[in-house]
C-alpha positions in Angstrom: -28.2 6.1 57.5 -30.2 6.3 54.5 -31.4 2.7 53.0 -30.1 3.8 49.1 -30.1 1.6 46.0 -29.3 1.0 43.1 -31.8 2.0 40.2 -30.4 0.2 36.9 -34.0 -0.7 36.4 -34.2 2.9 35.8 -31.7 3.7 34.2 -32.5 0.8 31.3 -36.1 2.0 31.3 -34.4 5.6 30.3 -32.3 3.4 27.2 -36.0 1.5 25.8 -37.9 4.9 26.0 -35.4 6.6 24.1 -34.3 3.3 21.7 -38.2 3.3 21.0 -38.4 6.8 19.5 -40.0 6.6 16.2 -37.5 6.4 13.2 -38.6 9.1 10.9 -38.2 11.1 14.5 -34.7 10.0 14.3 -33.8 11.1 11.0 -35.3 14.2 10.8 -33.4 15.1 14.0 -30.7 13.3 14.7 -29.6 15.4 17.9 -32.4 14.2 20.1 -31.4 11.0 19.9 -28.6 11.7 22.7 -30.8 13.1 25.0 -31.7 12.2 28.4 -32.3 13.1 32.2 -28.4 13.5 33.7 -30.5 11.5 36.9 -30.6 8.6 34.8 -26.9 8.7 34.0 -26.5 10.1 37.1 -27.4 6.7 38.6 -25.3 5.0 36.4 -22.7 6.6 37.0 -22.5 6.4 40.3 -23.6 2.4 40.4 -20.8 1.6 38.4 -17.9 4.4 41.0 -19.0 2.8 44.1 -18.4 -0.5 43.6 -15.6 -2.7 45.3 -12.3 -2.3 43.9 -11.7 -6.1 43.8 -8.4 -7.8 45.8 -5.9 -6.8 43.2 -4.8 -3.9 46.0 -5.0 -5.9 48.5 -2.3 -8.3 47.4 -0.1 -4.8 46.9 -1.3 -3.7 50.3 -0.1 -7.3 51.6 -3.4 -8.0 52.9 -4.1 -11.3 51.1 -1.6 -13.8 49.7 -2.0 -16.5 46.6 -1.4 -20.0 47.1 -2.5 -21.6 43.5 -0.1 -19.6 41.4 2.0 -16.7 41.4 0.2 -13.4 41.9 1.8 -10.8 40.0 0.5 -7.9 42.3 1.2 -9.9 45.7 5.3 -10.3 44.0 5.4 -6.5 42.2 5.9 -7.8 39.1 2.4 -6.0 37.5 2.8 -4.3 34.4 0.5 -2.6 32.1 -2.5 -0.6 33.6 -5.6 0.3 31.7 -7.6 3.3 30.3 -10.8 1.5 30.9 -11.6 4.8 33.4 -12.0 6.5 30.0 -15.0 4.8 29.5 -16.5 6.3 32.9 -16.0 9.3 32.1 -17.4 9.7 28.8 -20.2 9.1 30.7 -19.7 11.8 33.3 -18.6 13.9 29.8 -22.2 13.0 28.9 -23.9 13.7 32.3 -22.1 17.4 32.3 -23.6 18.1 28.5 -27.3 17.5 29.8 -26.9 19.2 32.4 -26.2 22.2 30.7 -28.8 21.8 28.5 -31.8 21.4 30.9 -29.5 24.4 33.5 -28.5 22.4 36.4 -25.9 23.3 38.4 -25.9 20.5 40.9 -25.5 17.8 38.2 -22.3 20.0 36.7 -20.8 19.9 40.7 -21.2 16.1 40.7 -20.2 15.7 37.4 -16.7 17.7 38.1 -16.4 15.6 41.1 -16.8 12.5 39.2 -14.7 13.9 36.5 -11.5 14.9 39.6 -12.4 11.6 41.0 -11.6 9.5 37.8 -9.0 11.5 36.9 -7.2 11.2 40.5 -7.1 7.7 39.9 -5.9 7.6 36.4 -3.1 10.1 37.2 -2.1 8.0 40.2 -1.7 5.6 37.9 0.2 6.1 35.4 2.0 10.1 35.6 1.2 12.2 32.7 -2.6 11.6 31.6 -4.7 12.9 28.7 -6.3 15.7 30.8 -6.7 19.0 28.9 -7.7 17.5 25.3 -9.5 13.9 26.5 -12.9 13.0 25.9 -12.9 15.9 22.4 -13.7 13.5 20.6 -16.9 14.4 19.9 -16.7 18.2 20.5 -13.6 18.6 18.9 -12.4 15.3 16.8 -9.2 15.2 19.1 -8.8 11.6 19.0 -5.1 11.3 19.7 -5.1 13.6 22.9 -1.9 15.3 24.5 -0.5 14.0 28.0 -0.7 16.9 30.7 2.3 16.9 33.0 0.7 14.9 36.8 1.6 18.5 37.9 -0.9 20.4 35.5 -3.3 17.7 36.1 -3.7 17.6 40.2 -3.9 22.1 39.6 -6.5 21.1 37.2 -8.3 18.3 39.1 -8.8 20.8 42.0 -9.6 23.4 40.6 -12.5 21.1 39.6 -13.6 20.9 43.1 -13.0 24.2 43.4 -15.8 25.0 41.2 -18.0 22.0 42.2 -18.3 23.2 45.7 -19.5 26.9 44.2 -21.8 25.6 42.2 -24.0 23.0 44.4 -27.3 24.5 45.5 -28.3 22.7 48.8 -31.4 23.0 49.0 -32.3 21.9 45.7 -32.8 17.7 45.5 -31.1 15.8 43.0 -32.9 12.8 41.3 -31.6 9.4 40.5 -29.4 9.9 43.7 -28.0 6.3 45.2 -25.8 7.7 47.4 -26.8 10.6 49.7 -30.6 10.4 48.4 -30.8 13.4 46.7 -29.2 16.0 49.6 -27.2 18.2 47.6 -25.4 19.4 51.3 -24.4 15.5 51.1 -22.0 16.2 48.5 -20.7 19.6 48.9 -19.8 18.0 51.9 -18.2 14.9 50.3 -16.4 17.0 47.3 -14.7 19.3 49.6 -13.5 16.1 51.7 -12.3 15.0 48.6 -10.7 18.1 47.5 -9.0 17.3 51.3 -7.7 14.0 50.6 -6.2 14.7 46.8 -4.5 17.5 48.7 -2.9 15.4 51.6 -2.0 13.0 48.6 0.8 15.5 47.8 2.1 16.4 50.8 5.8 15.6 50.3 4.8 18.6 47.8 4.7 22.5 48.2 2.4 23.3 45.4 0.9 22.0 42.5 0.6 25.0 39.7 -0.1 27.9 41.6 -1.6 26.2 44.3 0.0 26.3 47.5 -1.1 22.4 49.2 -1.3 23.4 52.7 -2.4 26.6 51.8 -5.3 25.0 50.1 -5.6 22.3 52.5 -6.4 24.7 55.1 -8.7 26.9 52.8 -10.7 24.0 52.2 -11.0 22.5 55.8 -12.2 26.2 56.8 -15.1 25.8 53.9 -16.8 24.3 57.5 -19.1 21.6 55.3 -17.0 18.4 55.9 -17.2 14.4 56.5 -18.5 15.0 60.4 -20.4 11.7 61.0 -20.5 8.0 59.6 -23.4 9.5 58.4 -21.8 11.0 55.8 -20.0 8.4 54.3 -19.7 8.4 51.0 -21.0 4.8 50.4 -23.0 2.4 48.5 -25.7 0.3 50.4 -26.0 -3.1 48.8 -29.4 -4.8 48.8 -30.5 -8.2 47.8 -31.5 -7.9 44.3 -30.5 -8.7 41.1 -27.4 -5.8 40.4 -27.4 -4.5 43.2 -25.2 -7.4 45.9 -22.3 -6.4 47.2 -19.4 -6.7 44.8 -17.6 -9.6 45.9 -20.7 -12.1 46.8 -20.7 -15.2 45.2 -16.8 -15.2 43.8 -15.4 -18.0 43.5 -11.8 -16.9 44.0 -12.3 -16.7 47.7 -13.1 -20.3 48.5 -10.3 -21.6 46.8 -6.3 -20.5 47.2 -6.9 -17.4 48.7 -5.5 -16.2 52.0 -4.4 -13.6 54.7 -1.7 -12.3 54.8 1.3 -12.4 58.0 1.9 -8.5 57.1 -1.7 -8.0 58.0 -2.7 -10.8 60.6 0.0 -9.6 62.5 -0.2 -6.6 62.7 -3.8 -7.0 64.4 -3.1 -9.8 66.8 0.4 -7.3 68.2 -2.3 -4.7 69.0 -5.0 -7.1 69.6 -7.6 -5.5 67.1 -10.9 -7.3 67.1 -11.2 -6.0 63.9 -9.3 -9.2 63.0 -12.1 -11.2 63.3 -14.4 -9.9 61.7 -11.9 -9.8 58.4 -10.8 -13.2 58.4 -11.5 -16.7 59.7 -10.0 -18.6 61.5 -7.7 -21.4 60.9 -9.2 -24.3 59.8 -7.0 -26.4 62.8 -7.8 -23.4 65.0 -11.5 -24.9 64.6 -11.1 -28.0 64.6 -9.7 -27.5 68.6 -12.6 -25.5 69.8 -10.8 -22.0 70.3 -13.3 -19.1 70.3 -13.6 -16.9 67.4 -12.5 -14.0 69.7 -9.5 -15.7 70.3 -6.1 -13.8 68.7 -4.0 -17.2 68.5 -6.8 -18.4 65.6 -5.5 -16.6 63.1 -2.5 -16.9 61.2 -1.1 -15.1 57.8 1.4 -16.3 55.3 4.4 -14.6 54.6 4.0 -12.4 51.1 7.2 -12.9 49.8 7.4 -16.7 50.8 6.9 -18.6 47.3 3.8 -19.5 46.9 3.5 -23.6 46.5 6.0 -23.4 49.5 2.8 -21.8 51.6 0.6 -24.1 50.0 2.7 -27.1 51.2 3.2 -26.2 54.5 0.5 -23.8 56.2 -2.2 -24.8 54.0 -1.8 -28.5 54.0 -1.4 -28.2 58.1 -4.5 -26.1 58.0 -2.6 -23.2 59.6 -3.5 -20.0 57.8 -6.7 -17.9 57.6 -8.7 -16.9 54.8 -11.2 -14.3 54.7 -14.0 -13.7 56.7 -17.0 -15.9 54.4 -19.3 -13.1 55.0 -18.0 -10.9 52.1 -18.6 -13.5 50.0 -21.4 -15.0 51.0 -23.8 -12.4 52.4 -25.0 -10.3 49.1 -25.3 -6.8 51.2 -22.5 -7.1 53.9 -21.1 -3.6 54.1 -21.5 -0.9 52.4 -18.6 0.4 49.6 -17.2 3.3 50.5 -14.6 5.6 48.4 -14.5 8.3 51.2 -15.7 7.3 54.8 -15.8 9.6 58.3 -12.7 7.4 59.3 -10.8 8.2 56.5 -11.8 12.2 56.5 -10.8 11.9 60.4 -7.4 10.2 59.9 -6.3 12.8 57.4 -7.3 15.5 59.4 -5.2 14.2 61.9 -2.3 13.7 59.8 -2.6 18.0 58.7 -2.4 19.3 62.2 0.8 17.2 63.0 2.0 18.6 59.4 1.1 21.6 61.2 -1.0 22.4 57.8 -4.7 23.2 60.5 -5.0 24.6 63.6 -6.4 21.4 65.3 -6.1 19.0 68.3 -4.8 15.9 66.2 -5.3 13.2 68.8 -9.0 14.3 68.7 -9.3 13.9 65.0 -7.3 9.8 65.8 -9.7 8.7 68.2 -12.3 9.7 66.3 -11.5 7.6 63.4 -10.3 4.8 65.0 -13.8 4.8 67.1 -15.3 5.5 63.4 -14.1 2.6 62.1 -15.2 0.0 65.3 -18.6 1.8 64.9 -18.9 0.9 61.0 -18.5 -2.5 61.9 -20.5 -2.8 64.8 -23.7 -1.1 62.5 -22.9 -3.6 59.4 -21.2 -6.9 61.0 -23.5 -7.3 63.5 -22.8 -10.7 64.4 -19.8 -9.2 66.0 -20.6 -6.8 67.7 -20.4 -7.7 70.8 -16.6 -7.3 70.5 -16.6 -4.0 69.5 -18.0 -2.1 72.8 -17.6 1.3 73.8 -15.3 -0.2 76.6 -13.0 -1.9 74.1 -12.3 0.9 71.8 -11.7 3.0 75.0 -8.7 -0.1 76.2 -7.8 0.0 72.7 -7.3 3.5 72.4 -5.5 3.6 75.5 -2.6 0.5 75.1 1.2 2.1 74.6 0.9 0.7 70.7 -1.9 3.0 69.8 -2.1 5.9 72.0 -1.1 9.2 70.5 2.1 10.6 71.5 6.1 10.7 70.3 8.0 13.0 68.0 6.1 13.9 64.6 7.5 10.8 63.1 6.1 8.7 65.3 2.4 9.8 65.5 2.3 10.1 61.3 3.2 6.6 61.7 0.7 5.7 64.4 -2.1 7.3 62.1 -1.6 5.9 58.8 -0.8 2.5 60.4 -4.2 2.9 62.0 -5.6 4.4 58.5 -4.3 1.0 56.8 -6.3 -1.3 59.3 -9.6 -0.4 58.1 -9.4 -0.2 54.6 -9.9 -4.1 53.8 -11.9 -4.1 51.2 -12.5 -0.5 51.6 -11.0 2.4 49.0 -9.2 0.5 46.3 -5.9 1.5 45.5 -5.8 4.2 48.3 -3.9 2.3 51.1 -1.1 1.3 48.3 -0.7 4.7 48.3 -0.6 6.0 51.5 2.1 3.7 51.5 4.0 5.0 48.9 3.4 8.3 50.2 4.1 7.4 53.8 6.0 4.0 53.7 3.9 3.4 56.7 3.2 0.8 57.7 6.3 -1.0 56.4 5.4 -3.4 53.4 7.7 -6.8 53.1 9.1 -7.4 49.9 11.9 -9.5 48.1 15.0 -8.6 47.1 15.3 -6.3 44.3 11.6 -6.4 44.2 10.8 -3.1 45.2 6.8 -2.1 45.0 6.2 -0.4 41.8 5.7 3.0 42.0 3.2 3.1 39.1 1.7 1.0 35.9 3.1 0.8 32.5 0.8 2.7 30.0 -1.8 0.8 27.8 -1.1 -1.3 25.2 -3.8 0.6 23.4 -2.2 3.5 23.4 1.5 2.3 21.9 -1.1 1.5 19.0 -3.3 4.1 18.6 -1.6 7.6 20.3 2.0 6.9 20.0 3.5 9.9 19.3 1.7 11.6 22.2 2.7 9.1 24.3 6.1 9.1 23.4 6.5 12.1 24.8 5.1 11.9 27.9 7.1 8.6 28.6 10.5 10.9 27.9 9.9 13.8 29.4 9.4 11.5 32.7 11.5 8.8 32.4 13.4 9.6 29.9 12.3 7.0 28.1 11.6 4.1 30.8 7.8 3.4 30.6 8.9 1.1 33.5 7.0 0.1 36.6 9.8 1.5 39.3 9.7 5.2 37.6 9.5 8.0 39.8 6.4 9.8 38.9 6.3 13.6 40.3 3.6 13.1 43.0 6.5 10.9 44.4 9.6 12.9 43.6 
């Protein structure tokens, strides 16, 4: 794995140089104000896109619980989302414009990837979103964009990734690339692999517009340029430097009232999965009793449906609940953050093989995925590497609860359950969407508080784009902008 750096200082220097132009030149030629090399924008865009997505999806995905107050994500009570990703898309738009100005197809291709990446997140969060008219305020004075149907958004971003793949010039280095060190062939693997991820999201659909989902998946898979090792991970490696440290480093929330959920802890205990030691701390009572780190009985979680005060008065008071492993908030570099990993792609291909979309051995993809997750932690959580040997991996894969056998549905459950485990502080909301799509693994919830399927549209849209927003809500949900309304991709 290449050792990569976040060149924030380069970005800042580029903007400083631009800001110091002679004022007379700016008045005479105002178009120069907006010109910069796309490599400077790429650095900034990548540094932002690859940050850890915070703890909200971990509460929703039954990995964390809160004991200091009622957490909206834990109890499935969230409301409005935001359109902040459109701010990131504006930077992407600018990078594409600058790439077109200098005639660089690689920066255009990466721009299209980031467009797909952000629009994918936005449409999963809400449903219909501005897409075809989005980001046209400067170019076409379109400040109140219409909302595109979700099906059209998916069709559009799949086509954009096709276009991106066709534009990559593998022999041309990409400057300002903090993810793959300028290797365009690696970006091609990411583009194709991310398209597979999006297509698998639509496993419940036959088509998105003119695109047949299974056929397109098979087509992209057979292009051959796919993430196929840990060295291909789309990940940001953190450095112990200002603005380059692990996103959760020094976060105070981990040291207070945040604890591990029983859903996650129980699963790893039942499987005797040593990744438990990597993501969680022993309970304080177990540590006081001198139990070893690799004693599965040293760990315990709290019910995500129990009242937070009850957990606080019982498990917390008795020292019988695990916190998040301290390495996540005390180590400034800890593990890289991935937006698409080798193990996730192998799980996706295992699922595709089980569904009959590709003609490969699902069990091999599955075993590759599990082993890759162990190997990732063995590399980046070195203090625990003794618990992750090849023998441990083989024994783990051979136990009945993990062995790849049974009906199609049983195999899908095994794949999705194992896909869930390494998603701790990796991949943002991906795991929650996998649950909505498949129902695996099962998430405990209170009666009447079923898992939400979306977020309420942002308040700003109600105020500034009222007519188009109302049309979107009426066309999708009969006028009800609720968190449990079913968007197109889940129908």
